Structures are given as C-alpha cells and as structure tokens.
Steps between C-alpha positions, in 0.01 A plus 500: 500500500730768367253790482524784751336401828158658565394623842283188513510191280185376334353154554534208259190295576536140379163323469513121451250219504390196302322518166129558550530696822422830325837678500435685174156616615625618839803675350285674237268636770793611717641689201161656429480631855867603511567652155837628625617142553741369235426151369814303417463375141663159460695371199403187312612303197146387415321658206252783569137394522226692316454840664836498682743788450874492551591690815146485641418139584859381447830594344508243218857382437663251267666201671842640403424843646366341818816292541717808439320679783545199728875504431509876568324443838215731401235283669403492865344160432430280201358156431373270227127425513327267251784537251518881511732719705385778732696753703487824699743772394694672777423838344125433537549496877821669614457815290165572664565409864823701490289803411260435786223346288310179577507204260259206469635165380282201406759224549470123547641322805818398318567859391435636849758258639756623245436863590530423871828314446644767272392799709631368831731753663455759223324836504216341303441263791364785714248587227329166434181375663378149419126424487359153447151508350306188593155359416225460760516125426656260252155412367422868430828542315414200279153646437654831389743326265218307336277807482756677283419264214845560345690186603469134411435242770864394483619861540271544800629179658858623447422836659338327798804274544722806497271674749535212748877552487481880524240550774732386785740781398276755674720468809792649304316833469460790743133545408211267418186634328205268439314590181147410603327835441687700235467846656607370842809342347581825317451698821746266675764543230462878508526496880832313471627768262393777738668330795820444301517871422521568874791263567804684635737267312398660169615846611851615412479838674328637807159662443626776733847582366562775754456267795811313610504165670502536877823413677496181707 
C-alpha cells in the first residue's frame, strides 16, 4: 500500500458464503443504500455473457493476460472455478482504502483465505473485515437454488456439495450474517461497516492534533 496514508483508512468488507445464499442480492442492496461504496470488480477468463460489460460485471481477460498479472503479483487472490480463472486486483482494493474509502468484495471462501494469508501483518490487514453470509437453513438454500431455474440438477447437486464443505468455514470469519429476511441481512452488513469506521486501528493520526498524549 504505497499511496500516502490518509487520516483514516477505509474498510475492505469481504462477503463470503456458499452459492445460493444470496450474496449478489445482498451486495446489490448494500450498494444501493451506500452509493459511495466501491464495489471491487473481479477479473475472469470466461467469456462475457449477454448484457455484461467489461469493467462493470467483470474485467474480462485472456488466459495469457491473466497469467501475466499472476506473475506480476497484481492479484490479492485468484482461483480456478469450473475451468475459468477469477481474481481480485490489488488496485481494486488498496487504491481505495488508502484514500479512506470503503470497498465491498464478493469473494468465495477460498479467496477470503488467500486475502487473509496475504494481508497478515501488512497495512491492508487493519482494513479488512470478513463477513460470512449464511442461509437460514440448508433446505432453504436448496430451495433458492432450484427457484432460480438457471442450473441443471447436476449443477445444483454440485453447488450443494460445495456448500456442505463451505458452511463450516463460518468460524473463520469475524462476523456471521444470516440471510433470512433480505433487509435485515442488509441492515446487519451496513451496521458492520458503520462499526468498522469507528475502530481506532484504522486511524493514522489523532482526531485532535493539538492534544498531546498525557505523560505517565
């Protein structure tokens, strides 16, 4: 994080959870209610889907360009999912939090673990908050997956298998939000952001510069 230090760092809010829990819906509503919040746009090697725009939903990269960025250590985290590669650019996070702005990241459990491992002991480490978004029940998560009507039975079974592996990871996170009622879940995520903004560890200078520390 080479940028000049702000008086207070922003928050990088990592939201993780299994497929079908409603991460995209919750994140979209959080962004609607906090238009000042920067959404970290991920990179991918998959082809754009109809209606997707480069730099909006994703940064669409060729496999060669993606690998070049991996070699240049431009990613905070990256992984291969269903034959395509995905990653979070450092600039999508560090540039903003170094200026005192908050960033929202929709990251899977594997990516969150990479960020935690890579940020340990760095200035970025003081800026990250980890939120695990969970379903009210496993049965409800399956119902939501099937209600989408976009996946085959085999794809749904695969997502459910992955969810059984990912759900126990909630203990690795500082915060757990259960997405039962959408607006309640969004309120909880926004409350975490508000609380993070009050943490003294994010401040680099005193809010009262004329007041010296008392002698002990």
